[in-house]
C-alpha positions in Angstrom: 195.1 31.3 213.0 191.9 29.8 212.5 191.5 26.6 210.4 189.1 27.3 207.6 185.9 25.7 207.3 186.2 21.8 205.5 186.4 22.1 201.8 188.2 18.8 201.2 187.4 14.9 201.5 190.4 14.8 203.9 189.8 17.9 205.5 189.1 17.0 209.6 185.6 17.7 210.6 185.1 21.5 211.9 183.4 21.8 215.6 180.2 22.1 213.7 180.3 19.1 212.0 181.0 16.8 214.8 178.7 18.4 217.3 175.8 18.0 213.6 177.0 14.2 213.3 176.5 13.2 217.0 172.7 15.2 217.0 172.3 12.4 213.8 173.2 9.5 215.9 171.8 10.9 219.0 168.4 11.3 217.4 168.0 7.9 215.7 165.6 5.1 216.8 166.5 3.0 220.1 170.1 5.4 221.0 171.0 4.9 224.8 170.1 8.0 226.4 172.9 7.7 228.7 175.7 7.7 225.7 178.7 9.0 225.6 180.5 9.7 222.8 184.6 8.7 223.1 185.3 10.6 219.7 183.8 11.7 216.3 186.7 12.4 213.6 185.7 12.4 209.7 185.4 8.7 207.9 188.3 9.2 205.7 187.7 8.4 201.8 188.5 5.3 200.5 191.3 6.0 197.6 188.7 5.4 194.6 186.8 7.6 196.5 189.7 10.6 196.2 190.7 9.6 192.7 187.0 10.1 191.6 187.4 13.7 193.3 190.4 14.9 192.0 188.2 13.9 188.0 185.4 16.0 189.5 183.5 14.0 191.3 181.9 14.7 194.7 182.5 12.7 197.6 180.2 12.2 200.6 181.2 13.4 203.3 180.7 11.5 206.7 181.6 10.9 209.9 182.6 8.0 212.0 181.6 8.3 215.9 182.9 6.0 219.0 180.5 5.6 221.7 179.9 4.3 224.6 176.6 2.8 225.7 176.8 3.7 229.4 174.3 1.8 230.6 173.9 -1.2 228.8 177.9 -1.2 229.2 178.1 -1.9 225.1 180.4 -0.2 223.0 179.1 1.9 219.2 180.9 2.5 216.3 178.2 5.2 214.0 179.1 6.1 211.1 176.7 9.2 209.4 176.7 10.9 205.9 176.9 14.7 207.1 175.3 15.4 203.1 171.9 13.8 203.8 171.9 14.1 208.0 171.9 10.5 208.2 173.0 7.3 210.0 175.1 4.8 207.5 175.7 2.2 210.1 175.4 1.9 213.9 176.8 -1.2 215.1 177.7 -3.3 218.8 181.4 -3.6 219.0 181.2 -6.4 221.5 184.3 -7.1 224.0 186.0 -4.2 223.4 186.6 -1.5 225.6 187.5 2.6 224.0 189.4 4.7 226.0 188.9 7.2 228.3 186.9 10.2 228.3 187.7 12.8 230.1 184.7 13.5 232.6 186.2 9.2 233.4 189.6 11.4 234.6 186.8 13.8 237.1 184.5 11.0 238.2 188.1 8.7 239.1 188.8 11.3 241.4 185.7 12.1 243.4 185.0 8.3 243.4 188.0 7.7 245.0 188.7 10.8 247.7 184.8 10.0 248.8 185.7 5.9 249.7 186.2 5.4 252.8 188.7 2.3 252.5 190.6 5.0 250.7 190.1 7.6 252.6 191.3 5.1 256.0 194.5 3.8 254.1 195.8 7.7 254.1 195.3 8.5 257.4 197.2 5.7 258.7 199.5 7.4 255.7 199.3 10.3 258.2 197.1 12.6 255.1 194.1 13.9 256.5 193.4 16.7 254.4 192.5 15.0 250.8 191.7 18.8 249.5 194.5 18.9 247.1 195.3 15.0 246.4 195.7 14.0 243.1 194.0 10.6 242.0 195.5 9.5 238.5 193.5 7.6 236.5 195.4 4.5 235.1 194.4 1.5 232.3 193.7 -0.9 234.0 195.3 -3.3 231.1 195.0 -7.2 231.5 197.2 -9.2 233.4 194.4 -12.0 233.7 190.9 -13.0 233.2 189.5 -10.2 235.7 190.6 -7.7 233.4 188.7 -9.2 230.8 186.7 -6.1 229.4 183.4 -7.1 230.6 183.3 -4.2 232.2 184.9 -1.1 232.1 187.7 -0.8 234.6 190.0 1.5 236.1 192.7 1.3 238.6 194.0 5.0 239.7 196.8 5.9 241.7 197.5 8.1 244.1 200.2 11.3 244.9 199.8 13.7 247.8 199.5 17.4 246.7 199.6 20.1 249.6 198.7 23.3 247.9 196.8 23.2 244.7 199.7 23.8 242.3 202.4 21.5 244.1 204.2 19.0 241.7 202.0 15.6 243.5 204.2 13.0 241.8 207.0 13.9 244.5 204.9 12.0 247.0 203.4 8.7 245.6 201.2 7.2 247.9 203.0 3.5 247.7 201.3 0.0 247.6 197.5 2.1 247.6 195.8 0.2 245.0 192.6 1.1 243.8 189.7 -0.6 241.4 187.2 1.8 239.9 184.3 0.5 237.1 183.6 3.4 234.9 180.5 2.6 233.3 178.7 2.2 237.0 180.9 5.4 238.8 182.1 2.4 241.5 184.7 1.7 243.7 185.4 -1.7 243.7 188.3 -3.0 245.3 191.1 -0.8 247.8 193.6 -2.7 248.5 196.6 -1.8 251.1 199.5 -4.0 250.1 201.9 -2.0 253.8 202.9 1.4 254.3 205.6 3.1 252.7 206.8 6.6 253.9 205.3 9.0 251.1 208.4 10.9 250.2 208.4 15.0 251.2 210.4 16.8 250.0 209.1 19.4 247.3 210.0 18.8 243.7 209.5 22.6 242.5 209.9 23.3 239.3 207.8 26.6 237.7 209.0 29.7 238.8 212.7 30.9 239.4 211.2 31.3 242.6 210.5 27.2 243.2 213.9 26.4 241.6 215.8 28.6 244.1 213.9 27.4 247.4 216.7 25.3 249.4 214.4 22.2 249.8 213.9 21.4 246.3 215.9 19.5 244.2 217.9 20.2 242.3 219.2 23.8 244.2 219.7 26.4 241.9 220.4 29.9 243.0 217.5 31.2 240.1 216.8 32.1 236.4 219.5 32.5 234.8 220.6 36.1 234.1 223.7 36.0 230.8 220.9 34.4 228.3 220.1 37.0 225.7 217.3 37.6 223.1 217.5 35.4 220.3 214.8 36.2 217.8 214.1 34.5 214.3 213.0 36.9 211.7 211.4 36.6 207.9 211.6 39.7 206.8 209.7 39.0 203.5 207.4 36.3 205.4 207.6 32.0 205.6 208.4 30.5 202.2 205.4 28.3 202.3 201.8 29.0 201.2 199.0 27.6 203.0 194.9 26.6 201.3 192.6 25.4 203.3 195.2 22.6 205.0 196.9 21.7 201.5 200.4 23.2 202.1 203.1 24.1 199.3 206.4 24.6 200.3 209.1 24.7 197.6 208.8 21.4 195.9 206.8 19.8 198.5 203.0 19.4 199.1 201.4 17.9 201.7 197.3 18.2 203.4 197.7 18.8 207.3 195.2 16.2 208.8 194.2 15.2 212.2 192.4 12.6 214.5 191.7 12.4 218.2 193.5 9.3 218.4 196.8 9.4 216.0 196.7 13.3 216.0 198.7 15.3 213.8 198.4 13.2 210.1 200.2 14.5 206.3 198.0 13.2 203.6 199.3 13.1 200.1 202.9 13.8 200.7 205.0 14.7 197.1 207.3 16.2 195.5 207.5 18.6 192.2 211.2 17.0 190.4 211.6 18.0 186.7 208.3 19.5 186.4 205.9 16.4 187.4 204.4 16.2 191.1 205.7 13.2 192.4 203.9 10.9 195.3 205.8 9.5 198.1 202.8 8.8 200.5 199.4 8.8 200.6 199.5 9.2 204.3 201.7 9.3 207.2 200.6 9.3 211.5 201.5 8.0 214.9 199.7 4.5 214.7 199.6 3.6 218.7 202.6 4.0 221.5 202.9 1.9 224.1 204.9 2.7 227.8 205.5 -0.9 229.4 207.5 -0.3 233.2 209.6 -3.0 234.4 208.8 -2.8 238.0 206.4 -5.4 240.2 205.5 -3.1 242.6 201.3 -3.2 243.2 201.5 -0.1 242.4 203.7 -0.3 238.9 203.1 -3.6 237.5 199.7 -2.4 235.6 201.6 0.5 234.0 201.7 -0.1 230.1 199.5 2.5 228.7 199.0 2.8 225.0 198.0 6.1 224.6 197.3 6.2 221.5 194.1 3.1 222.0 193.3 3.8 225.4 193.1 7.6 225.7 194.3 9.5 222.7 197.5 11.8 221.4 194.6 14.2 219.6 192.6 14.3 222.3 195.2 15.2 224.5 196.7 18.2 222.0 198.0 21.3 223.6 197.7 25.0 222.6 200.6 26.2 221.2 202.2 29.5 222.1 204.1 31.6 219.9 208.1 31.8 221.4 207.5 28.8 223.7 206.3 25.7 221.9 207.4 27.6 218.3 209.5 29.9 217.1 209.5 32.0 214.2 207.3 32.8 211.4 204.2 30.6 212.5 201.3 29.6 210.6 198.9 27.9 212.9 195.8 25.0 212.6 193.3 24.8 215.1 191.7 21.1 215.2 188.1 20.1 217.2 187.3 17.7 219.6 184.3 16.1 220.7 183.3 16.6 223.9 182.0 13.1 226.0 177.8 14.7 224.8 179.1 14.8 221.4 179.3 18.6 221.1 182.4 20.3 218.4 185.5 22.0 220.9 187.9 23.9 219.2 191.3 23.2 219.9 193.5 26.3 219.5 196.6 26.3 217.7 196.5 23.0 217.9 199.4 22.0 215.3 202.3 24.2 214.4 203.9 24.7 210.7 206.9 27.0 210.3 210.7 26.6 208.7 213.9 26.8 209.9 217.3 27.0 209.5 218.5 23.6 209.5 222.9 23.9 208.7 225.0 23.0 205.9 223.1 21.0 202.6 226.0 20.5 200.9 229.5 22.0 200.6 232.5 21.1 199.0 235.9 23.2 198.9 238.0 22.6 195.6 241.9 22.1 197.6 244.1 22.9 194.6 242.0 26.0 193.4 241.0 27.1 196.3 237.6 27.5 195.1 234.6 26.7 197.7 231.1 26.4 197.3 228.2 25.7 200.1 224.3 26.0 200.4 222.2 25.8 203.6 219.3 23.9 204.2 216.6 24.5 205.3 213.6 22.7 207.0 209.7 22.8 207.2 208.1 21.5 210.6 205.0 20.0 211.5 204.3 19.9 214.6 202.3 19.0 217.5 202.7 18.5 221.5 200.2 16.9 224.0 199.7 15.9 227.5 199.3 12.2 228.4 198.9 12.7 232.8 202.5 12.7 233.7 204.5 12.9 230.1 204.6 15.0 227.5 205.5 14.3 224.4 205.9 16.4 220.9 205.6 15.0 217.9 207.4 16.4 215.0 207.6 16.1 210.9 210.5 17.7 209.3 210.6 17.6 205.2 214.0 19.0 203.8 214.8 20.3 200.5 217.1 16.8 199.5 213.2 15.0 199.8 214.2 14.4 203.2 211.5 13.0 205.5 212.6 13.0 209.1 210.3 12.1 211.6 211.7 12.9 215.8 209.6 12.9 219.1 210.5 14.7 222.3 209.9 13.2 225.2 209.7 16.0 228.0 207.3 15.9 231.0 207.4 14.1 234.3 208.7 10.9 235.7 206.0 8.6 236.9 207.2 8.1 240.7 207.0 5.4 242.9 208.2 5.3 246.8 211.0 3.0 249.2 211.7 2.7 252.7 215.1 4.3 252.8 218.1 2.2 253.5 216.4 -0.7 250.4 218.1 -0.3 247.2 214.8 0.0 244.2 215.7 -3.7 242.2 213.5 -1.5 239.5 214.8 1.8 239.1 216.7 4.9 239.9 217.0 6.9 243.7 216.1 10.7 242.6 215.8 12.3 246.0 215.0 10.5 250.1 212.6 8.0 249.4 211.4 8.2 246.1 212.7 6.8 243.4 211.8 6.5 239.6 211.0 3.2 237.4 212.5 1.7 234.4 210.6 1.1 231.6 210.4 2.0 227.9 208.9 4.1 225.5 207.8 2.5 221.6 206.0 4.6 219.1 204.9 2.5 215.9 204.5 4.9 212.5 202.2 4.0 210.2 203.5 4.6 206.8 201.4 4.4 203.4 203.6 4.8 200.9 203.2 5.3 197.2 206.8 5.5 195.7 206.0 7.5 192.2 203.1 5.2 192.4 200.1 3.0 194.8 202.3 -0.3 193.4 205.2 -1.0 196.2 207.2 -3.7 197.0 209.6 -3.5 200.1 213.3 -4.3 200.2 215.5 -5.3 203.1 219.1 -5.0 202.5 222.1 -5.9 204.3 225.6 -4.8 203.6 227.5 -7.7 203.9 231.4 -8.9 204.4 233.4 -11.3 202.0 235.0 -13.6 203.1 238.5 -13.9 203.0 239.8 -15.2 200.0 241.0 -14.1 196.0 237.7 -11.8 195.7 238.6 -10.7 199.1 242.6 -10.6 199.5 242.9 -7.9 202.1 239.7 -8.2 203.9 238.4 -4.8 203.4 235.7 -5.4 201.0 231.5 -5.8 201.9 228.8 -6.1 199.5 224.9 -4.9 199.7 222.5 -8.1 199.5 219.0 -7.2 198.7 215.8 -9.0 199.4 212.5 -8.4 198.3 209.9 -8.7 201.2 207.4 -11.5 199.1 204.3 -11.8 201.8 203.3 -11.0 205.2 204.1 -13.6 206.8 207.7 -13.3 206.4 207.6 -9.5 207.0 208.3 -9.3 210.2 211.8 -7.8 210.3 214.2 -6.7 213.0 217.3 -4.4 212.5 220.3 -5.5 212.5 223.3 -3.4 213.3 225.9 -5.4 211.8 224.9 -5.4 209.0 223.5 -1.9 208.8 220.2 -3.5 208.2 218.0 -0.7 206.2 214.9 -1.0 204.1 213.9 -0.2 200.7 210.2 0.8 199.4 210.8 0.8 196.0 209.0 1.4 192.7 209.8 -1.1 190.4 207.7 0.5 187.6 209.9 3.8 187.7 213.5 3.5 187.4 216.1 6.2 187.6 219.2 7.8 185.1 221.2 4.5 186.5 218.4 2.6 185.2 217.5 1.3 189.2 213.7 1.2 190.0 213.1 4.2 191.7 212.6 3.8 195.6 212.7 5.8 199.6 214.7 4.5 202.3 213.8 3.4 205.7 216.4 5.3 207.6 216.7 3.9 211.8 217.5 6.5 214.1 217.9 6.0 217.7 215.3 2.4 218.8 215.6 0.1 221.6 214.2 -3.5 221.7 211.9 -4.8 224.0 212.9 -6.8 227.2 209.4 -8.1 227.8 209.1 -11.9 228.3 207.8 -14.3 225.5 204.4 -14.9 228.0 203.9 -11.5 229.1 200.6 -10.0 228.6 201.3 -6.5 227.7 203.7 -8.5 225.0 200.6 -10.1 224.0 198.9 -6.9 224.1 201.3 -5.1 222.4 202.5 -7.7 219.6 203.6 -4.5 217.0 207.0 -4.8 219.9 207.9 -8.0 218.2 209.9 -6.4 215.3 211.0 -3.0 214.3 209.0 -3.3 210.5 206.4 -4.7 209.7 204.6 -4.3 205.7 201.0 -5.1 205.0 198.8 -4.8 201.5 196.8 -1.8 202.4 193.5 -2.0 203.9 191.1 0.2 205.2 190.0 -1.4 208.1 194.0 -1.7 209.5 194.9 1.2 211.1 196.1 0.5 214.5 199.5 -1.4 215.4 197.8 -2.6 218.8 194.3 -3.2 216.8 191.3 -1.1 217.1 190.5 -1.7 220.9 193.9 -2.3 223.1 191.9 -1.1 226.3 191.7 -4.0 228.4 192.3 -6.4 225.7 194.3 -9.6 226.2 196.1 -9.3 222.7 196.7 -10.8 219.6 195.0 -7.8 217.4 196.7 -5.1 215.3 199.8 -6.3 213.3 200.2 -10.2 214.2 196.8 -11.1 213.1 197.2 -8.0 210.4 200.2 -10.7 208.7 198.7 -13.8 209.6 196.6 -13.7 206.5 200.2 -13.5 204.9 198.7 -11.2 201.5 201.2 -10.8 199.1 203.2 -8.0 198.9 205.5 -7.8 195.5 204.0 -4.8 193.5 201.9 -4.3 195.5 199.7 -1.3 197.5 201.8 -1.6 200.8 201.6 -0.5 204.3 204.6 0.1 205.8 204.7 0.2 209.8 208.2 0.9 212.1 208.5 0.4 215.4 211.0 2.9 216.9 211.6 3.1 220.6 213.4 4.8 223.9 215.4 2.7 226.8 214.8 4.9 229.8 217.2 4.1 232.4 215.8 7.0 234.6 218.3 9.6 235.8 218.3 12.0 239.0 218.8 14.8 235.8 215.4 13.7 234.7 213.8 15.6 238.1 211.3 17.2 238.7 210.6 17.4 235.0 212.2 16.1 232.0 214.8 17.7 229.5 213.3 17.1 226.1 215.1 13.5 224.8 214.8 13.1 221.4 214.4 9.6 219.0 212.7 9.0 216.0 213.4 7.8 212.2 214.1 9.0 208.4 212.6 8.2 205.1 215.3 9.4 202.5 215.0 9.1 198.6 217.7 6.7 196.9 217.3 6.2 193.7 214.0 8.2 193.7 216.0 11.3 192.3 218.3 11.7 189.3 220.7 13.5 191.2 221.1 15.7 194.3 217.7 17.1 194.2 219.0 20.0 196.3 222.3 21.6 193.7 219.2 23.9 192.6 219.2 26.1 196.2 220.0 29.9 195.5 223.1 31.7 197.2 222.6 32.1 200.7 221.9 36.2 201.5 225.8 36.2 202.5 226.9 35.6 198.9 230.7 34.5 200.5 228.7 31.4 201.2 228.1 30.5 197.6 232.0 30.8 196.5 234.8 32.1 197.4 238.9 32.1 196.9 241.0 30.7 200.5 244.7 30.2 201.2 244.9 26.7 201.0 247.1 25.6 203.7 250.6 27.1 202.4 249.6 26.1 199.3 250.0 22.3 199.7 247.1 20.2 199.0 245.5 16.8 201.1 245.4 13.4 200.1 241.2 12.8 199.4 239.6 10.8 202.3 
């Protein structure tokens, strides 16, 4: 289903708008003819402009463009008014390298494959047919001054494919490193650090016939034959409605957004309560992700990709397929992206919207009377999948009927592999197959939560549970209490998880109180998480400073959008959240942004090969005193009316003690 034309200031740009905005910039005086368009997106209206729009005043729809002047080796930013077809601003951003273009991937492969130094190294490894050899561009990273952003560098890796469709990651060419200048389209260096045999064993998984091939690992007899059909039907259609990009689902209201860098964005998230639409968040998204590897081998040491800022989560969006990526009664949203010439192109079915059963919402059985009542839960799913070279990531936002918002990231795809000499044991990875290992690594994500809990002025409070010491107030050692500490300024807003204290954080609106007289709030509830294992002086930690804490809070600034800064490609670091909080702005009853970092500690397994089963991680935003009671009490009875309330025997007439 196609997304309708834009009509709201928050709607993503259409393909026609992208093409028009690029043409306006291209026609401007002095614009370089060799410039390439890295990204074109909507310049989001300010909060004041949105309020004006709600009062009936028009908002100038603008586009924001990131451009690479290849000949001049400059990065440019432009803002274009679509209404007047004029350039509002065009400026050079010094010492900044933008993310990769798709044409960079094609160019790097062609450049390396035709380089005689690389060819010689491949011949010495017994590879003479280069037709299917895969050259995979990797961002340069930053390990020292030689990587400074004066030049736009890339350090591709090599994998051998013996046929067009083969899983090349089973055959990594280890110890061979290459350095490419992306602007000059030149291979600067080819370094052979010593030959390691290329692993030979195939690892195909595309078809049942390939899986059943005895040469493959793992080996199975073929596709299962005992899987019966599972059909999800909604005879009366879904419970949600869509008007342009605005979604209404039961008591939820929000807008679906999209950017080339973040991918899926949710705007103006609100919940209807007692006849009033109450705001929860102004804007939520994944602001950045980084995958630091733990290996020191020449082909592994630079693996620490910022998949948002160095490539683009949205730019790598998949076209989703019914019955495969999404199941049920589906509403799709198309998105538009710019190619390097600035032409808008549509990615069909990039965002999936559907609802699904989520088990029991609430239930109780009265053991004395035998009366039992239960209500089933349903959740609304807004999701997107993207492929970032070897790995695939699904980003899911779930809305529940009780006011909970859950973020889940699904990790799958293929691990980035290395080769080792048989008889040796890889120190920084796990053996997967003969001569093949998967380096240890971690996946980290940062969610930017521009909160507006019952209004724009909020305070973030850290809540710890602490055991009382033995004494008159705790004679038997069972007592504990909660201690709440407001985060009053940015200087102390970098906070860490504390399992021993069951630590969580509340976003509180002190100006609104619930039926109990307490300030209304939403709580950040951690899920699976990991602590980084980087040395304090590690270059990647300087570049990914947001990993230093799981939670950060900043005072809202429309320019502060990304946890690692605007341009992490080859950045030496220091940008993003550490620089934002260094301003030490006040946080009490302010327009605040909560940044939550979560991750996966990936000690690789043979079960992750040749394609990784989905691994889930994430967190939740749960109402905590936001409502005056359980907001899901009004759920209707299930179709099977016997689920609503029924009598049953109570264990021979005996009752049980409470738990």
